[in-house]
C-alpha positions as CSV (number, residue, x, y, z in Angstrom):
1,M,-50.9,1.2,22.7
2,Q,-49.1,2.2,25.9
3,S,-46.5,0.1,25.3
4,K,-45.8,1.6,21.8
5,A,-45.9,5.2,23.7
6,K,-43.1,4.0,25.9
7,S,-41.0,2.9,23.4
8,F,-41.1,6.1,21.7
9,H,-40.9,8.1,24.9
10,Y,-38.0,6.1,25.4
11,Y,-36.3,7.4,22.2
12,I,-37.4,11.0,22.6
13,R,-35.6,10.9,25.9
14,L,-32.4,9.2,24.4
15,I,-32.1,11.9,21.5
16,M,-32.3,14.6,24.0
17,W,-29.7,13.1,26.4
18,L,-27.5,12.6,23.6
19,T,-27.9,16.1,22.2
20,A,-27.0,17.3,25.8
21,I,-23.9,14.9,26.5
22,V,-22.3,14.5,23.1
23,P,-20.9,18.2,22.8
24,I,-19.8,17.8,26.4
25,L,-17.9,14.8,25.6
26,F,-16.2,16.6,22.5
27,Y,-15.5,19.2,25.1
28,S,-14.0,17.3,27.4
29,V,-11.6,15.6,24.9
30,Y,-10.4,18.9,23.7
31,L,-9.6,20.1,27.3
32,V,-7.5,16.8,27.9
33,R,-5.7,17.6,24.7
34,L,-5.1,21.2,25.9
35,E,-4.3,20.1,29.3
36,V,-1.6,17.2,28.3
37,G,-0.3,20.0,25.6
38,H,0.3,22.4,28.4
39,Y,1.8,19.9,30.5
40,A,4.4,18.9,27.9
41,Q,5.1,22.1,27.2
42,K,5.9,23.0,30.5
43,V,8.0,19.7,31.3
44,D,10.0,20.7,28.1
45,M,10.7,24.0,29.3
46,M,11.8,23.2,32.7
47,S,13.7,20.0,31.5
48,T,15.7,22.3,29.1
49,Q,16.4,24.8,31.5
50,T,17.5,22.0,34.1
51,I,19.7,20.4,31.6
52,S,21.4,23.7,30.6
53,E,22.2,24.3,34.1
54,L,23.5,20.9,34.6
55,E,25.8,21.1,31.9
56,I,27.3,24.4,33.1
57,F,27.9,23.1,36.4
58,L,29.5,19.6,35.3
59,K,31.6,22.0,32.9
60,N,32.5,24.4,35.9
61,F,32.9,20.9,38.1
62,D,35.2,19.7,35.4
63,D,37.2,22.5,34.7
64,E,38.2,22.6,38.4
65,I,39.0,19.1,39.3
66,R,41.4,19.3,35.8
67,N,43.0,22.9,37.1
68,S,43.8,21.1,40.4
69,L,45.1,17.9,39.1
70,N,47.4,20.2,36.8
71,M,48.8,22.4,39.5
72,F,49.2,19.2,41.9
73,T,51.4,17.1,39.2
74,S,53.5,20.2,38.6
75,N,54.6,20.1,42.4
76,Y,58.6,19.5,42.4
77,A,58.4,17.2,45.3
78,L,56.5,14.9,43.2
79,Q,59.7,14.5,40.9
80,M,61.9,14.2,43.8
81,V,60.1,11.6,46.0
82,D,61.0,8.7,44.0
83,E,64.8,9.1,44.3
84,N,64.7,11.0,48.2
85,D,62.6,10.0,51.0
86,Q,62.9,13.4,52.3
87,Y,60.6,15.0,50.0
88,A,57.7,12.6,51.2
89,P,56.7,15.3,54.0
90,L,56.2,17.9,51.3
91,V,53.8,15.4,49.1
92,N,51.7,14.7,52.0
93,A,51.4,18.5,52.9
94,S,50.6,19.2,48.9
95,I,47.8,16.7,49.2
96,V,46.5,18.2,52.5
97,Q,46.6,21.5,50.8
98,F,44.8,20.6,47.8
99,N,41.9,18.5,49.3
100,Q,40.9,21.7,51.3
101,G,37.4,23.0,49.8
102,R,37.7,21.3,46.6
103,A,35.0,19.2,44.9
104,Y,36.6,16.1,45.0
105,K,36.9,13.7,48.0
106,D,40.5,13.0,48.2
107,I,43.6,13.6,46.1
108,A,46.0,10.8,46.1
109,F,49.5,10.2,44.3
110,G,50.6,6.6,43.6
111,L,54.1,5.5,42.8
112,A,55.5,3.0,40.1
113,D,57.0,1.0,43.1
114,G,53.7,0.5,44.8
115,R,53.7,3.3,47.6
116,M,50.9,5.2,48.2
117,F,50.4,9.2,49.2
118,T,46.9,9.8,50.7
119,E,45.2,11.4,53.6
120,N,43.5,8.2,53.8
121,I,46.5,6.0,54.1
122,D,45.8,4.6,57.5
123,I,42.2,3.1,56.4
124,L,43.5,1.6,52.8
125,P,43.0,-2.3,52.9
126,A,45.8,-4.4,53.9
127,G,48.2,-4.8,50.6
128,Y,46.4,-1.9,48.9
129,D,48.5,-1.5,45.5
130,P,47.7,1.7,43.6
131,R,48.8,0.0,40.1
132,T,45.9,-2.5,40.0
133,R,43.5,0.3,40.5
134,P,41.4,1.6,37.5
135,W,42.6,5.2,38.2
136,Y,46.1,4.4,37.8
137,Q,46.1,2.0,35.0
138,I,44.5,4.1,32.5
139,A,46.4,7.0,33.3
140,E,49.3,4.7,32.6
141,K,48.1,4.0,29.1
142,N,47.8,7.8,28.4
143,P,50.8,9.4,29.8
144,G,50.6,13.1,30.3
145,D,46.7,13.3,29.8
146,I,44.3,13.8,32.1
147,V,42.0,10.9,32.0
148,V,38.7,10.0,33.8
149,T,37.5,6.5,34.6
150,D,34.2,4.8,34.1
151,L,32.4,4.4,37.7
152,Y,34.1,1.8,39.9
153,K,33.8,0.4,43.5
154,D,35.3,2.6,46.0
155,A,38.6,0.9,47.6
156,L,37.4,2.0,51.3
157,D,33.6,1.4,50.7
158,E,33.0,-1.2,48.0
159,T,29.0,-0.5,48.5
160,K,29.9,2.9,46.7
161,W,30.5,3.8,43.3
162,T,33.1,6.8,42.5
163,I,35.1,8.5,39.5
164,T,38.7,9.3,39.7
165,Y,40.4,11.9,37.4
166,S,44.0,11.0,37.1
167,K,47.1,11.9,35.5
168,A,50.5,10.3,35.2
169,V,53.7,12.1,36.6
170,L,56.6,11.8,34.1
171,S,60.5,12.0,34.7
172,E,62.0,15.2,33.4
173,K,65.0,13.0,32.7
174,D,63.7,10.1,30.8
175,K,60.0,10.6,30.4
176,S,59.5,7.2,32.3
177,I,56.5,7.4,34.8
178,I,57.2,8.3,38.6
179,G,53.7,7.5,39.6
180,V,50.3,8.8,38.9
181,A,47.9,11.6,40.6
182,G,44.3,10.8,41.1
183,A,41.5,12.7,42.4
184,D,38.4,10.8,43.2
185,I,34.7,12.6,42.8
186,T,32.1,12.5,45.5
187,L,29.5,14.1,43.4
188,V,28.2,15.6,46.4
189,K,27.6,18.9,44.4
190,L,24.9,17.3,42.0
191,E,22.5,17.3,45.2
192,D,22.5,21.2,45.3
193,V,21.8,21.1,41.7
194,F,18.7,18.5,41.9
195,E,17.3,20.0,44.6
196,Q,17.5,23.6,43.1
197,Y,15.5,22.5,40.2
198,H,13.2,20.2,41.9
199,V,10.2,22.7,41.2
200,G,7.5,21.7,43.6
201,G,7.5,17.9,42.9
202,L,7.3,18.4,39.3
203,Y,9.5,15.7,38.5
204,R,12.4,13.3,39.6
205,M,15.8,13.3,38.0
206,V,18.1,10.1,37.1
207,L,21.3,10.5,36.2
208,L,22.8,7.6,34.1
209,D,26.2,7.2,32.7
210,D,27.4,6.4,29.0
211,T,26.6,2.4,29.7
212,N,22.9,3.6,31.0
213,R,24.1,2.6,34.6
214,I,22.4,4.9,37.3
215,I,24.7,7.1,39.1
216,A,22.1,8.9,41.2
217,S,18.3,9.8,41.6
218,T,16.3,12.2,43.5
219,T,13.5,11.0,45.6
220,E,10.1,12.7,45.3
221,D,11.1,15.5,47.9
222,G,13.9,16.4,45.8
223,Q,16.7,14.6,48.2
224,L,19.5,13.1,46.2
225,K,20.1,9.4,46.3
226,M,23.3,7.8,45.0
227,S,23.1,4.7,43.4
228,D,24.5,1.1,43.9
229,G,25.4,1.3,40.0
230,S,22.2,-0.9,38.9
231,Q,21.8,-0.8,35.2
232,W,18.7,1.1,33.7
233,R,16.5,-1.5,32.1
234,E,14.4,1.0,30.2
235,S,15.1,2.6,26.8
236,T,16.4,6.2,27.0
237,T,15.9,7.3,23.3
238,E,12.1,8.5,23.4
239,R,9.4,9.7,25.7
240,Q,7.8,6.7,27.5
241,T,5.9,5.4,30.1
242,I,8.1,3.4,32.5
243,S,8.0,2.0,35.9
244,F,10.7,3.3,38.4
245,D,10.9,2.5,42.6
246,G,7.5,0.9,42.2
247,K,5.5,3.7,40.6
248,D,4.6,4.7,37.0
249,Y,6.1,7.9,35.6
250,Y,6.5,9.6,32.3
251,S,10.1,9.9,31.2
252,E,11.8,12.7,29.0
253,P,15.4,11.5,27.8
254,K,17.8,14.4,27.9
255,S,21.6,14.3,27.1
256,I,24.2,16.3,28.6
257,Q,27.7,16.7,27.2
258,F,29.9,15.2,30.1
259,M,31.4,11.8,29.5
260,G,28.2,10.7,27.7
261,W,26.0,11.0,30.9
262,K,22.2,11.3,30.5
263,V,19.4,12.5,32.6
264,L,16.2,11.4,32.6
265,L,13.1,13.5,33.9
266,L,10.5,11.5,35.3
267,T,6.8,13.1,36.1
268,R,4.2,11.0,37.9
269,R,1.4,10.1,35.9
270,S,-0.7,10.8,38.7
271,T,0.5,14.3,38.6
272,V,-0.9,14.8,35.0
273,Y,-4.1,12.6,35.8
274,A,-4.7,15.2,38.7
275,N,-4.0,18.2,36.5
276,V,-6.7,16.8,34.0
277,F,-9.0,16.0,36.4
278,K,-8.7,20.0,38.2
279,A,-9.4,21.0,34.5
280,L,-12.4,19.0,33.7
281,L,-14.1,19.2,37.6
282,P,-16.0,22.5,36.3
283,V,-17.2,20.6,33.2
284,F,-18.5,17.6,35.1
285,V,-20.2,19.9,37.2
286,V,-21.8,22.0,34.4
287,A,-22.6,18.5,32.8
288,F,-24.4,17.1,35.9
289,L,-26.6,20.5,36.3
290,F,-27.6,20.1,32.7
291,A,-28.6,16.7,33.0
292,L,-30.8,17.3,35.8
293,L,-32.3,20.2,33.9
294,V,-32.5,17.7,30.7
295,N,-34.4,15.1,32.9
296,E,-36.8,17.5,34.4
297,V,-37.9,19.1,31.1
298,I,-38.7,15.7,29.8
299,K,-40.5,15.0,32.6
300,R,-42.7,18.1,32.0
301,I,-43.3,17.5,28.7
302,D,-47.4,17.6,28.2
303,P,-48.5,13.7,28.0
304,I,-51.2,15.0,25.7
305,V,-48.3,16.0,23.0
306,L,-46.6,12.7,23.5
307,E,-49.9,11.0,22.9
308,S,-50.6,13.0,20.0
309,L,-47.2,12.2,18.6
310,D,-47.9,8.6,18.9
311,Q,-51.4,8.4,17.1
312,V,-49.5,10.2,14.3
313,V,-46.8,7.8,14.3
314,E,-49.0,5.1,14.2
315,S,-51.1,6.6,10.9
316,I,-47.6,6.9,9.2
317,K,-47.1,3.0,10.0
318,Q,-50.3,2.4,8.6
319,I,-49.6,4.1,5.4
320,G,-46.1,1.9,5.2
321,E,-47.9,-1.2,5.9
322,G,-50.3,-0.3,2.9
323,D,-53.5,0.0,5.3
324,Y,-55.1,3.0,3.8
325,N,-58.6,2.2,5.3
326,S,-58.2,2.4,8.9
327,E,-58.8,5.8,10.2
328,S,-57.1,7.5,13.1
329,Q,-58.9,10.0,15.3
330,L,-57.2,12.0,17.7
331,T,-58.4,13.2,21.1
332,E,-60.2,15.9,22.1
333,R,-57.4,17.3,23.9
334,A,-55.0,17.1,21.2
335,P,-53.2,20.2,20.4
336,R,-54.3,21.9,17.1
337,E,-51.0,21.5,15.2
338,F,-51.4,17.7,15.5
339,V,-55.1,17.9,14.3
340,L,-53.6,19.6,11.3
341,I,-51.1,17.3,10.5
342,N,-53.5,14.0,11.1
343,D,-55.8,15.5,8.8
344,E,-53.2,16.0,6.2
345,I,-51.9,12.2,6.9
346,E,-55.6,11.2,6.3
347,S,-56.1,12.7,3.0
348,M,-52.9,11.3,2.1
349,K,-53.9,7.6,3.0
350,S,-56.9,8.6,1.0
351,L,-55.2,9.6,-2.1
352,L,-53.0,6.8,-1.7
353,G,-55.7,4.0,-1.7
354,N,-57.1,5.4,-4.8
355,Q,-53.9,5.3,-6.6
356,N,-53.5,1.7,-5.2
357,S,-56.8,0.7,-6.8
358,Q,-56.0,2.1,-10.3
359,L,-52.4,0.4,-10.1
360,L,-54.1,-2.9,-9.2
361,R,-56.4,-2.4,-12.5
362,Q,-53.5,-1.3,-14.7
363,K,-51.4,-4.3,-13.7
364,N,-54.6,-6.5,-14.6
365,E,-54.5,-4.9,-17.7
366,I,-50.8,-5.6,-18.3
367,N,-51.0,-9.0,-17.2
368,E,-53.6,-9.6,-20.1
369,Q,-51.7,-7.6,-22.6
370,Y,-48.5,-10.0,-21.5
371,Q,-50.5,-12.8,-22.1
372,E,-51.3,-11.9,-25.4
373,I,-47.6,-11.0,-26.3
374,N,-46.7,-14.4,-25.0
375,A,-49.1,-16.2,-27.5
376,L,-47.6,-14.2,-30.2
377,Y,-44.0,-14.7,-29.0
378,E,-44.8,-18.8,-29.3
379,E,-46.4,-18.0,-32.9
380,T,-43.3,-16.2,-34.4
381,S,-41.1,-18.9,-32.3
382,A,-42.7,-21.4,-34.8
383,M,-42.5,-19.3,-38.1
384,N,-38.7,-18.7,-37.4
385,E,-38.4,-22.4,-36.8
386,S,-39.9,-22.8,-40.3
387,L,-37.6,-20.1,-41.8
388,T,-34.9,-21.7,-40.3
389,D,-35.4,-25.0,-41.8
390,L,-36.4,-23.1,-45.3
391,L,-32.9,-21.5,-45.2
392,T,-31.0,-24.7,-44.5
393,Q,-32.7,-26.3,-47.8
394,V,-31.8,-23.1,-49.6
395,E,-28.4,-23.4,-48.4
396,L,-28.2,-27.1,-49.1
397,S,-29.5,-26.1,-52.8
398,Y,-26.9,-23.5,-53.3
399,G,-24.0,-26.3,-52.3
400,L,-25.7,-28.4,-54.7
401,T,-25.8,-26.0,-57.3
402,V,-22.0,-25.3,-56.8
403,E,-21.2,-29.0,-56.6
404,A,-22.9,-29.3,-59.9
405,L,-20.9,-26.5,-61.5
406,S,-17.6,-27.7,-59.9
407,N,-18.5,-31.2,-61.8
408,A,-19.0,-29.3,-65.0
409,I,-15.3,-27.8,-64.7
410,E,-13.8,-31.4,-64.0
411,A,-15.7,-33.0,-66.9
412,N,-14.1,-30.4,-69.3
413,D,-10.6,-30.7,-68.0
414,I,-9.3,-34.5,-66.9
415,Y,-6.4,-32.7,-65.0
416,T,-8.4,-30.7,-63.1
417,R,-10.2,-33.6,-61.4
418,G,-9.9,-33.3,-57.6
419,H,-8.2,-29.9,-58.1
420,C,-11.2,-27.4,-56.9
421,D,-11.6,-29.5,-53.9
422,R,-8.0,-29.5,-53.0
423,V,-8.0,-25.7,-53.5
424,K,-11.1,-25.3,-51.3
425,K,-9.3,-27.5,-48.5
426,Y,-6.1,-25.1,-48.4
427,S,-8.0,-22.0,-49.0
428,L,-10.0,-22.8,-46.1
429,M,-7.4,-23.4,-43.9
430,L,-5.4,-20.5,-44.9
431,G,-8.8,-18.4,-44.5
432,E,-9.2,-19.4,-40.9
433,A,-5.6,-18.9,-40.1
434,A,-5.9,-15.3,-41.8
435,G,-9.0,-14.4,-39.2
436,L,-11.5,-14.7,-42.0
437,T,-15.2,-15.1,-40.4
438,G,-18.8,-15.7,-41.3
439,N,-19.6,-14.8,-44.8
440,Q,-16.4,-14.5,-45.8
441,L,-15.2,-18.1,-45.5
442,K,-18.5,-18.8,-47.3
443,V,-17.5,-16.7,-50.2
444,L,-13.9,-18.2,-49.6
445,E,-15.6,-21.6,-50.1
446,Y,-17.5,-21.0,-53.1
447,A,-15.0,-19.3,-55.1
448,S,-12.3,-21.9,-54.2
449,I,-14.3,-24.6,-55.9
450,L,-15.6,-22.5,-58.8
451,H,-12.6,-20.6,-59.3
452,D,-11.9,-22.1,-62.8
453,I,-15.5,-22.3,-63.8
454,G,-14.4,-20.1,-66.9
455,K,-12.6,-22.9,-68.2
456,V,-15.6,-24.4,-69.6
457,G,-16.0,-22.1,-72.3
458,I,-12.5,-23.3,-73.4
459,P,-12.1,-26.5,-75.8
460,S,-10.9,-29.4,-74.0
461,V,-8.1,-30.0,-76.9
462,I,-6.3,-26.6,-75.4
463,L,-7.1,-27.4,-71.8
464,N,-5.6,-30.9,-72.1
465,K,-2.8,-30.0,-74.6
466,P,0.3,-31.9,-73.9
467,T,2.5,-29.4,-75.8
468,A,3.3,-25.9,-75.1
469,L,0.5,-23.5,-76.1
470,T,0.6,-21.1,-79.2
471,E,0.1,-17.3,-78.5
472,E,-3.5,-17.5,-79.4
473,E,-4.5,-20.5,-77.2
474,Y,-2.5,-19.1,-73.9
475,G,-4.8,-15.6,-74.9
476,L,-8.0,-17.8,-74.7
477,I,-6.6,-19.7,-71.6
478,K,-6.1,-16.1,-69.9
479,K,-10.0,-15.5,-70.4
480,H,-11.1,-18.0,-68.2
481,P,-11.8,-15.5,-65.3
482,E,-13.7,-13.1,-67.1
483,F,-15.9,-15.8,-68.3
484,G,-16.1,-17.5,-65.1
485,A,-17.4,-14.0,-63.6
486,K,-19.7,-13.3,-66.4
487,I,-21.4,-16.9,-65.8
488,L,-21.6,-16.1,-62.1
489,S,-22.8,-12.8,-62.0
490,T,-26.4,-13.8,-63.2
491,V,-26.4,-16.1,-59.8
492,P,-27.7,-13.5,-56.8
493,Y,-26.1,-15.3,-54.0
494,L,-22.8,-15.9,-56.1
495,K,-22.5,-12.2,-57.1
496,E,-19.4,-11.8,-54.8
497,T,-18.1,-15.0,-55.7
498,S,-17.7,-13.8,-59.4
499,N,-15.6,-10.9,-58.0
500,V,-13.2,-13.1,-56.5
501,I,-13.1,-15.6,-59.4
502,L,-12.4,-12.3,-62.1
503,H,-9.5,-11.5,-59.5
504,H,-7.7,-14.9,-58.8
505,H,-4.9,-14.8,-61.3
506,E,-3.9,-10.9,-60.6
507,W,-0.4,-10.4,-59.2
508,F,0.5,-8.8,-56.4
509,N,2.9,-6.6,-58.2
510,G,0.5,-5.8,-60.8
511,S,1.9,-8.5,-63.6
512,G,-1.3,-10.6,-63.6
513,Y,-4.6,-10.8,-65.5
514,P,-7.1,-9.8,-66.6
515,Q,-6.9,-6.1,-65.2
516,G,-3.4,-5.7,-64.2
517,L,-4.3,-4.9,-60.5
518,K,-1.9,-4.9,-57.9
519,G,-1.8,-5.1,-54.0
520,D,-4.6,-3.7,-52.0
521,E,-6.5,-3.4,-55.5
522,I,-7.0,-6.7,-55.5
523,N,-9.7,-8.6,-53.8
524,L,-8.2,-10.2,-50.2
525,I,-10.1,-13.6,-50.6
526,A,-8.7,-13.8,-54.4
527,Q,-5.2,-13.1,-52.9
528,I,-5.7,-16.1,-50.8
529,I,-7.1,-18.3,-53.9
530,C,-4.0,-17.0,-55.7
531,V,-1.5,-18.9,-53.1
532,T,-3.7,-21.9,-52.7
533,D,-4.4,-22.4,-56.4
534,A,-0.6,-21.8,-57.5
535,Y,0.3,-24.5,-54.7
536,D,-2.1,-27.3,-55.7
537,A,-1.1,-26.9,-59.5
538,M,2.8,-27.5,-58.7
539,T,1.9,-30.7,-56.8
540,S,-0.6,-32.3,-59.0
541,I,-0.3,-33.7,-62.4
542,R,-0.9,-31.5,-65.4
543,S,-0.8,-32.1,-69.0
544,Y,2.2,-29.9,-69.6
545,R,4.0,-31.5,-66.5
546,P,3.2,-35.4,-66.0
547,E,5.7,-35.3,-62.7
548,P,4.2,-32.9,-59.9
549,L,7.0,-30.8,-57.9
550,S,7.1,-32.0,-54.2
551,I,6.0,-30.3,-51.3
552,E,9.2,-28.7,-50.4
553,L,10.0,-27.5,-53.8
554,A,6.7,-26.0,-54.1
555,K,7.2,-24.2,-50.9
556,E,10.4,-22.6,-52.4
557,Q,8.6,-21.6,-55.5
558,L,6.1,-19.8,-53.4
559,I,8.8,-17.9,-51.4
560,L,10.5,-17.0,-54.8
561,G,6.7,-15.4,-55.7
562,R,6.7,-13.7,-52.4
563,G,6.2,-10.0,-53.3
564,T,5.8,-10.4,-57.0
565,Q,3.0,-13.3,-57.7
566,F,1.8,-13.8,-54.4
567,N,0.8,-11.7,-51.0
568,P,3.8,-12.1,-48.9
569,Q,1.6,-12.2,-45.7
570,F,-0.6,-15.2,-47.2
571,V,2.7,-17.1,-48.4
572,D,4.3,-17.1,-44.7
573,L,1.3,-18.1,-43.0
574,F,0.4,-21.0,-45.7
575,I,4.0,-22.8,-45.2
576,K,3.3,-22.6,-41.6
577,I,0.2,-24.4,-41.9
578,V,0.2,-26.7,-45.1
């Protein structure tokens, strides 16, 4: 009893715990989704603002460099220095002037003969030839236009990467290239923009070029760090979780309209988790306190109540096991409500016990009745077998009668000997092909054997006459369907057969005899015998035709009679199977 009580108490506690924890779990999931949504909205808003500001800066940055380069290349000294070295000081002075306070690192001018004008002329590597540099070559291919190179290694420091705006200077005489002016970009001003939008460490920024090469990135404290030009390996087409500098981030890819560059905004995953934990901390505290309260309530539940519950459950279990005789008594300390419940259960056990006894008595009565029914069934089965044998004998008698009648036909007409059997064979073949079943096939069999039974009332001299019949004789021959139907109508099991025999010389177009029926007015089985009777008559010896027709010629005659003498459907079907 005690082990069962513990098990029951366990489930009580489990239900109470689940009742307390499940709502908290659902609420926690709701808060997580809410916090992630707020985070995504905040990052999207900040990233959109950052990209907008960066686009404005880069546009102004681009305009400033292009304006400076246009002004520099319009200097008259650049046109003359190729012909007169006395203009070289003016070129150097212009370079110094344009380098002051500009966004670029250095403006330079390389001549088509390989000479170079720059403030850094003293530190250029030996044998430096501007014509071999990317900024010179790309401008040379696009004379008159300002072009921008891809990132390339700086000639003064190969550990750094730079881009150059360049423009070819053309001769006013023949438009040939005098040289190319170029402005190297240090990208230093990007640092101010990156630091300005660092927003308390919300995200890091990574700047990529159009080939996904890293140009620069910020550290977690917002400082700009120029890259060595390494390639960005992750996709930048969708939000994703990536690893950068050995740490996990969420990335937000954004594009800016400046040479196809892209900016990645990277947010530390730990930042998101910290925000979620901060939102869920009060919930966890409340859940913990609530769990303590639930546990205290469970411990303080009156043991008498739990014991009474166990006893009530045991009574219910006895009912489920079919034990209606055991009696469950509650202790004197049991609450009144449980006493009332237990009394009702005991009353139910008594009622169910009585009903069970009645059911057993009824079951015994049903078994006795079943035995009687089974004996009657066996007796009925034996009677059915006797009836089946009797029906078989009757069927055999019918067959013998039909065979006797068929022999009577052949005894009167020597030319129809074997004709009835062949017509039966052809008719059953055609009937089965046409879909006839059961009783229809039986009627077809009898009718095809007895279709000429009416000829027993016609003198044999007329039936076997080798010459043409007179009109009076032919009229008597045409009476044989009526004679046959009249003969068979007196036999009950041949009643339907007599109707078929009456119609087996009716034509499909209404030209037959004896009633001149046509189409669907003619009995369906009679239409089948009309085809098979004609076919066998044509392919066998008759008094008026000592030589039978060939099978092919007989088929042709059937085809000629389609729709006139014969049902077209049965002609087509018979020709396929004969």
